[in-house]
FIROZA-436960 format. One line per field, with one value per residue (C-alpha): residue number from 1; residue in one letter; y, x, z. Coordinates in steps of 0.25 Angstrom, whole numbers, padded with zeros to 4 digits. Layout:
BEGIN
seq	(NUM ...);
type	(A ...);
c2	(Y ...);
c1	(X ...);
c3	(Z ...);
REM end
This chain:
BEGIN
seq	(1 2 3 4 5 6 7 8 9 10 11 12 13 14 15 16 17 18 19 20 21 22 23 24 25 26 27 28 29 30 31 32 33 34 35 36 37 38 39 40 41 42 43 44 45 46 47 48 49 50 51 52 53 54 55 56 57 58 59 60 61 62 63 64 65 66 67 68 69 70 71 72 73 74 75 76 77 78 79 80 81 82 83 84 85 86 87 88 89 90 91 92 93 94 95 96 97 98 99 100 101 102 103 104 105 106 107 108 109 110 111 112 113 114 115 116 117 118 119 120 121 122 123 124 125 126 127 128 129 130 131 132 133 134 135 136 137 138 139 140 141 142 143 144 145 146 147 148 149 150 151 152 153 154 155 156 157 158 159 160 161 162 163 164 165 166 167 168 169 170 171 172 173 174 175 176 177 178 179 180 181 182 183 184 185 186 187 188 189 190 191 192 193 194 195 196 197 198 199 200 201 202 203 204 205 206 207 208 209 210 211 212 213 214 215 216 217 218 219 220 221 222 223 224 225 226 227 228 229 230 231 232 233 234 235 236 237 238 239 240 241 242 243 244 245 246 247 248 249 250 251 252 253 254 255 256 257 258 259 260 261 262 263 264 265 266 267 268 269 270 271 272 273 274 275 276 277 278 279 280 281 282 283 284 285 286 287 288 289 290 291 292 293 294 295 296 297 298 299 300 301 302 303 304 305 306 307 308 309 310 311 312 313 314 315 316 317 318 319 320 321 322 323 324 325 326 327 328 329 330 331 332 333 334 335 336 337 338 339 340 341 342 343 344 345 346 347 348 349 350 351 352 353 354 355 356 357 358 359 360 361 362 363 364 365 366 367 368 369 370 371 372 373 374 375 376 377 378 379 380 381 382 383 384 385 386 387 388 389 390 391 392 393 394 395 396 397 398 399 400 401 402 403 404 405 406 407 408 409 410 411 412 413 414 415 416 417 418 419 420 421 422 423 424 425 426 427 428 429 430 431 432 433 434 435 436 437 438 439 440 441 442 443 444 445 446 447 448 449 450 451 452 453 454 455 456 457 458 459 460 461 462 463 464 465 466 467 468 469 470 471);
type	(M A T T Q E F Q R L E S D I E D F E K V E H A D M E V L L A G E P Q L E F D D S E L Q Q S A S E E L K E I E D E I S M A A E V T E E T D Q Q Y F E P N F E E E L G T P D E N L P Q D D D F M D V A E H G I V D F A G D D M Y G R K V I V I S A C K L P S N K T F N H D R F L R Y L M Y T L D K Y V E N D Y S L V Y F H Y G L R S S N K P P L S W L W Q A Y K M F D R R Y K K N L K A L Y L V H P T N F I R I L W N M F K P V I S V K F G R K V M Y V N Y L N E L K A H L H F D Q L K I P R P V F D H D A R M M E K Y K R T A Q P Q S G A F Y T E R I L S T Q Q F G I P L K Q L Q D A N K G D P V P P V L H Q I T T Y L E K E G L E I E G I F R R S A G A T T I R E T Q R R I D E G Q K V D F A A I A D V N L A A V L F K K F L R E L P E P L L T F E L Y D D I I I I E D L N K S D L K V A Y V K E L L N K L P R E N Y C M L K F I S A F L Q K V I E R S D I N K M T A V N L A I V F G P N L I W S Q S Q A S L L A M G P I N S F T R I L L Q D Y V E I F S R V G D L D P E Q D);
c2	(-0798 -0806 -0811 -0824 -0815 -0809 -0823 -0827 -0815 -0819 -0832 -0825 -0816 -0828 -0835 -0822 -0823 -0835 -0829 -0818 -0815 -0819 -0806 -0799 -0809 -0805 -0791 -0795 -0803 -0795 -0795 -0801 -0816 -0825 -0813 -0817 -0828 -0834 -0838 -0853 -0851 -0843 -0855 -0866 -0862 -0851 -0859 -0869 -0858 -0849 -0860 -0863 -0848 -0848 -0861 -0853 -0840 -0850 -0855 -0840 -0837 -0847 -0845 -0830 -0835 -0843 -0833 -0822 -0812 -0814 -0811 -0822 -0825 -0836 -0846 -0841 -0851 -0863 -0857 -0853 -0861 -0854 -0848 -0859 -0870 -0865 -0853 -0851 -0838 -0832 -0835 -0824 -0829 -0826 -0836 -0828 -0814 -0817 -0815 -0801 -0803 -0793 -0782 -0770 -0755 -0745 -0737 -0731 -0716 -0718 -0724 -0738 -0750 -0755 -0770 -0774 -0788 -0791 -0802 -0803 -0809 -0821 -0834 -0845 -0851 -0865 -0863 -0851 -0853 -0843 -0847 -0843 -0831 -0828 -0829 -0821 -0810 -0810 -0810 -0798 -0789 -0794 -0783 -0773 -0775 -0769 -0756 -0750 -0755 -0756 -0768 -0767 -0778 -0778 -0789 -0789 -0802 -0812 -0823 -0836 -0842 -0835 -0831 -0836 -0845 -0837 -0845 -0840 -0826 -0829 -0836 -0824 -0814 -0823 -0823 -0808 -0805 -0791 -0788 -0787 -0780 -0770 -0762 -0765 -0750 -0752 -0763 -0759 -0770 -0766 -0769 -0776 -0786 -0792 -0803 -0794 -0787 -0801 -0805 -0793 -0796 -0810 -0805 -0793 -0798 -0803 -0791 -0778 -0766 -0758 -0767 -0767 -0750 -0753 -0761 -0752 -0756 -0751 -0751 -0744 -0743 -0727 -0727 -0734 -0721 -0713 -0723 -0729 -0725 -0731 -0732 -0741 -0751 -0764 -0765 -0777 -0774 -0783 -0773 -0761 -0766 -0771 -0757 -0750 -0758 -0755 -0741 -0741 -0749 -0740 -0727 -0724 -0710 -0713 -0707 -0697 -0700 -0701 -0701 -0688 -0682 -0671 -0676 -0665 -0652 -0649 -0640 -0631 -0636 -0651 -0659 -0673 -0680 -0670 -0672 -0671 -0661 -0652 -0654 -0649 -0637 -0633 -0636 -0626 -0637 -0647 -0660 -0664 -0657 -0651 -0662 -0673 -0663 -0660 -0675 -0680 -0669 -0673 -0688 -0686 -0680 -0689 -0702 -0708 -0716 -0720 -0735 -0738 -0725 -0724 -0738 -0732 -0724 -0712 -0708 -0706 -0694 -0687 -0692 -0685 -0673 -0670 -0672 -0662 -0652 -0654 -0652 -0640 -0634 -0634 -0636 -0649 -0651 -0665 -0664 -0658 -0669 -0679 -0691 -0698 -0707 -0696 -0689 -0704 -0707 -0693 -0696 -0708 -0702 -0691 -0701 -0710 -0698 -0692 -0693 -0702 -0710 -0704 -0714 -0712 -0721 -0722 -0729 -0739 -0751 -0749 -0749 -0762 -0770 -0766 -0780 -0787 -0781 -0790 -0783 -0771 -0762 -0763 -0759 -0746 -0743 -0746 -0737 -0726 -0726 -0726 -0714 -0706 -0706 -0699 -0685 -0675 -0673 -0687 -0691 -0680 -0683 -0697 -0693 -0685 -0697 -0706 -0698 -0696 -0712 -0713 -0707 -0716 -0728 -0723 -0725 -0738 -0744 -0737 -0734 -0747 -0741 -0748 -0745 -0758 -0753 -0739 -0745 -0753 -0740 -0731 -0739 -0738 -0723 -0721 -0729 -0736 -0740 -0732 -0742 -0751 -0755 -0769 -0779 -0784 -0770 -0767 -0776 -0768 -0755 -0758 -0763 -0751 -0741 -0749 -0747 -0733 -0731 -0741 -0735 -0721 -0715 -0722 -0720 -0705 -0702 -0697 -0687 -0674 -0679 -0668 -0665 -0658 -0645 -0644 -0639);
c1	(-0146 -0137 -0125 -0118 -0108 -0120 -0125 -0111 -0110 -0124 -0119 -0108 -0117 -0125 -0112 -0110 -0124 -0120 -0107 -0115 -0107 -0113 -0112 -0120 -0131 -0131 -0133 -0144 -0151 -0148 -0162 -0169 -0170 -0171 -0172 -0167 -0157 -0151 -0136 -0139 -0149 -0138 -0129 -0140 -0149 -0144 -0133 -0143 -0154 -0144 -0138 -0151 -0151 -0137 -0141 -0152 -0143 -0133 -0145 -0149 -0135 -0135 -0147 -0141 -0129 -0139 -0148 -0136 -0140 -0155 -0165 -0166 -0181 -0185 -0196 -0207 -0217 -0208 -0204 -0217 -0227 -0237 -0250 -0258 -0249 -0247 -0257 -0271 -0274 -0283 -0272 -0272 -0261 -0268 -0261 -0248 -0254 -0260 -0245 -0244 -0230 -0233 -0242 -0245 -0242 -0248 -0239 -0226 -0221 -0219 -0233 -0228 -0235 -0227 -0228 -0223 -0215 -0214 -0204 -0209 -0223 -0216 -0221 -0212 -0205 -0209 -0224 -0223 -0224 -0213 -0216 -0230 -0226 -0218 -0230 -0238 -0228 -0228 -0244 -0244 -0232 -0240 -0251 -0240 -0228 -0234 -0232 -0221 -0219 -0211 -0208 -0205 -0199 -0199 -0188 -0189 -0195 -0189 -0184 -0177 -0192 -0198 -0189 -0190 -0178 -0169 -0171 -0185 -0180 -0172 -0185 -0192 -0182 -0182 -0198 -0200 -0197 -0195 -0209 -0209 -0195 -0198 -0208 -0203 -0198 -0193 -0189 -0189 -0181 -0185 -0176 -0165 -0156 -0143 -0151 -0158 -0145 -0139 -0151 -0148 -0135 -0138 -0149 -0142 -0135 -0148 -0155 -0154 -0148 -0160 -0169 -0158 -0161 -0176 -0171 -0171 -0166 -0175 -0169 -0180 -0194 -0194 -0186 -0198 -0205 -0198 -0204 -0218 -0229 -0226 -0240 -0244 -0233 -0239 -0225 -0226 -0224 -0212 -0206 -0209 -0204 -0191 -0190 -0192 -0181 -0171 -0175 -0171 -0159 -0152 -0160 -0162 -0171 -0183 -0183 -0192 -0207 -0213 -0228 -0233 -0220 -0220 -0223 -0221 -0223 -0235 -0234 -0245 -0243 -0241 -0251 -0246 -0249 -0260 -0275 -0284 -0293 -0281 -0278 -0290 -0290 -0276 -0282 -0294 -0303 -0298 -0295 -0287 -0272 -0265 -0254 -0265 -0270 -0256 -0253 -0266 -0265 -0251 -0253 -0267 -0257 -0245 -0248 -0260 -0254 -0242 -0243 -0243 -0245 -0246 -0239 -0224 -0217 -0207 -0194 -0195 -0187 -0195 -0207 -0203 -0197 -0210 -0220 -0211 -0212 -0228 -0230 -0221 -0230 -0220 -0226 -0223 -0225 -0227 -0227 -0212 -0208 -0215 -0215 -0228 -0225 -0221 -0235 -0241 -0234 -0237 -0252 -0252 -0242 -0251 -0263 -0254 -0249 -0262 -0264 -0277 -0280 -0289 -0300 -0298 -0294 -0310 -0313 -0300 -0309 -0321 -0311 -0304 -0317 -0322 -0319 -0328 -0339 -0342 -0349 -0342 -0354 -0354 -0339 -0341 -0353 -0345 -0333 -0342 -0347 -0334 -0329 -0342 -0336 -0323 -0321 -0323 -0308 -0306 -0316 -0313 -0297 -0302 -0311 -0301 -0290 -0299 -0303 -0289 -0286 -0298 -0290 -0277 -0287 -0293 -0278 -0276 -0274 -0261 -0257 -0262 -0268 -0281 -0290 -0285 -0270 -0274 -0281 -0269 -0260 -0271 -0277 -0267 -0265 -0280 -0283 -0275 -0276 -0274 -0265 -0257 -0259 -0264 -0261 -0275 -0281 -0275 -0285 -0298 -0291 -0287 -0301 -0307 -0299 -0301 -0316 -0313 -0307 -0315 -0328 -0323 -0336 -0347 -0338 -0335 -0351 -0358 -0369 -0362 -0348 -0338 -0327 -0314 -0319 -0332 -0334);
c3	(0116 0124 0119 0124 0130 0138 0142 0147 0157 0162 0166 0173 0180 0184 0190 0198 0204 0210 0217 0224 0237 0249 0256 0244 0247 0262 0258 0249 0258 0271 0279 0267 0270 0259 0249 0235 0236 0249 0248 0248 0236 0229 0230 0229 0218 0211 0202 0198 0194 0187 0179 0173 0168 0164 0155 0149 0146 0139 0130 0128 0124 0114 0108 0106 0099 0091 0087 0083 0094 0091 0102 0111 0113 0123 0119 0128 0124 0127 0141 0146 0137 0128 0134 0128 0135 0148 0152 0151 0143 0155 0165 0174 0183 0196 0203 0201 0201 0215 0220 0216 0211 0198 0199 0191 0197 0187 0179 0183 0181 0166 0163 0163 0169 0181 0185 0198 0203 0217 0221 0235 0229 0223 0229 0234 0222 0226 0222 0213 0197 0192 0177 0179 0187 0173 0165 0175 0174 0159 0159 0167 0159 0147 0151 0151 0143 0129 0138 0145 0159 0171 0182 0196 0203 0218 0221 0236 0241 0232 0240 0237 0240 0229 0219 0205 0199 0192 0180 0180 0181 0167 0161 0164 0157 0145 0145 0146 0131 0125 0125 0141 0142 0131 0138 0152 0156 0170 0178 0193 0202 0216 0228 0219 0226 0221 0215 0206 0202 0200 0192 0182 0180 0177 0166 0162 0149 0143 0147 0137 0142 0139 0147 0158 0159 0164 0176 0188 0202 0213 0227 0235 0232 0232 0218 0212 0214 0204 0193 0198 0206 0219 0225 0213 0216 0223 0232 0241 0255 0257 0246 0254 0267 0261 0253 0268 0274 0262 0263 0278 0277 0267 0271 0257 0254 0246 0232 0228 0227 0213 0209 0203 0197 0209 0222 0232 0224 0215 0204 0200 0186 0189 0182 0185 0199 0202 0205 0193 0202 0205 0190 0185 0194 0189 0174 0175 0177 0166 0174 0162 0164 0153 0153 0148 0137 0132 0132 0125 0115 0112 0112 0102 0092 0093 0101 0096 0085 0094 0097 0111 0116 0132 0133 0132 0142 0139 0145 0161 0160 0150 0158 0170 0164 0156 0168 0175 0165 0164 0180 0180 0169 0159 0144 0138 0124 0121 0106 0107 0117 0106 0115 0115 0126 0136 0133 0135 0149 0154 0151 0159 0170 0172 0175 0184 0193 0196 0212 0209 0197 0187 0190 0204 0216 0219 0207 0207 0214 0204 0192 0195 0197 0182 0176 0186 0176 0165 0154 0146 0147 0162 0162 0154 0162 0174 0171 0167 0180 0187 0178 0183 0197 0193 0198 0186 0184 0183 0174 0164 0164 0161 0149 0145 0144 0139 0127 0124 0126 0116 0106 0108 0107 0093 0087 0094 0081 0079 0094 0100 0111 0113 0125 0131 0130 0134 0147 0150 0149 0156 0165 0176 0175 0177 0190 0200 0214 0226 0232 0222 0207 0205 0192 0194 0194 0180 0173 0178 0176 0162 0159 0166 0157 0144 0146 0149 0135 0127 0132 0132 0126 0134 0147 0146 0141 0154 0156 0161 0157 0160 0151 0156 0150 0158 0172);
REM end
């Protein structure tokens, strides 16, 4: 909770912001014309804008004193208006979404959804409605905030002509209440500048230490590969080009590649990041590898009544270490570890690190048009028809996974993981684009996965159906 002294420190930071030395700004803007603020803008407009924030902070400090250290809760309805007043319930924000400022990028290395925000795609601040953009951002995040998630912010391309007012940033911080901050596990600030660091220092007094630990500065794109599936990130071309210039300028060595846990040396015992056919051959014809048998057996005993199973992450170090041990052929006793979230994350991670998605790249275009079908019975028949096109090992693996998830759904009155919720979690791990993830594709992918789980019996009943035990 922010005290009066902390708010006073924030006011001091605001004053310091106006005194940034000219030499520092020259370094910041070298080779980047009109990026961030230029000197004249700092002198002419920052003072007035920051004064408005200062007034709000003073008011917040007074509220803090009056409520005797109670949580400061802004009146969201008063500031943005209630949905009934200002926003049609079926508003899909297509006028904002078409700019591509916010996008979805699948799951990260730890099974968390990844949302990407690109500053370079912000339109001119003379025509763009930033309040509506804030509503759109909340509308988008609302689909994911009930689960653990990560944010990637590409800062390059924020110019004086497209930057939102600083007062808008303060308003946005207030609007994103604990519901949004609690499950945010990582905020990657890519290509940060002095402006980002100054803003961070400004807001630091009202940001909890716990939230502060989630923020990571990323100076070069290669650094993201340790945490994210890099090929799924929709990185704007200007950001790529800027990163290349930065790498050339500072002659930095690229960080180690990621993706599958091992990128150069494949072990004979390895199970993550291996094609299904190769796993099947190494597993005496069973396309379901030992690690999935072990995980599902453990989760059936210990995880089915855990609320939010598959929606929470585990410690990054523990995940990496356990995966390493599995791939090296060491025995891993999940019952002894007694961490349901770890087992659940490794389950999703196994699927996400397959070289090709379980539902295959070939079926991607067919899957994302499923919502074009109007009747539910047609959709079920369509899903069944597509699955019949899968290779045998893919079909058997999918049936194994779906059968297990039926047991999770049967306890959904306790674990809250209905077919809809499981579809949101597993959809991006069963199918993804061969190029880049798309926020617009998530609806059809989730819909396809939901039908797969809701109509499991009908979909997986086919003449000549093959189980993993059969030849």
